[in-house]
N, C-alpha and C positions, 0 to 999 in steps of 0.2 A: 332662318332652317328650315329645311323641306325634306321630305318623303324621301330614299333614297329605295331602299327597298323593306323587304322581310328574313332574316335571315331561314335557315333548316329546320328552325324550331318556333317560325311563325312572329322571331319578336321583331317587330320594327326596328329601322337602325336610319338616322336622319343625319343632315350634312349640309354646311355653308351655302343655302343657295345662290351665291356668287359664283363661285361655282359651278356646279348646274348650269345656272345661265350664261355666264358670259367666261370662267377658267377667271376672273380678274381678281378671286381671292386664295390665300394662297396658304389655308387653311382647308386639308387636305381631312382631318379624320373624319371619323365616324361614330358616332355615338347613339346606343340604342336609347329609347324614347324615356324608358320606362327609365332609365338613369335621369334622366335628367327633370323627368314627375317627381323624382323622391326627393333631388335636390332644390327645385323648388321650392315643394312641401314641407320641407324642415323647416324653409329660408320662412314662410310663410307663420308657420308654430313656433318658431323663434323670435320674429315680431310681435309679435299677439301674447307671445310670453313676455315679454320688453314692454309691451307698453299697454299689457290687461289689467 
């Protein structure tokens, strides 16, 4: 993933690095960095609950 840009409110948007660098990836979806961080952290919390 690489930073694509920021929207008009200043939120960072990301996309597949291969799209940016070579165009070889078909996934052109742009995702807010905040959403990625939220999903990663919630997954970590669930793992800690399951194994803690």
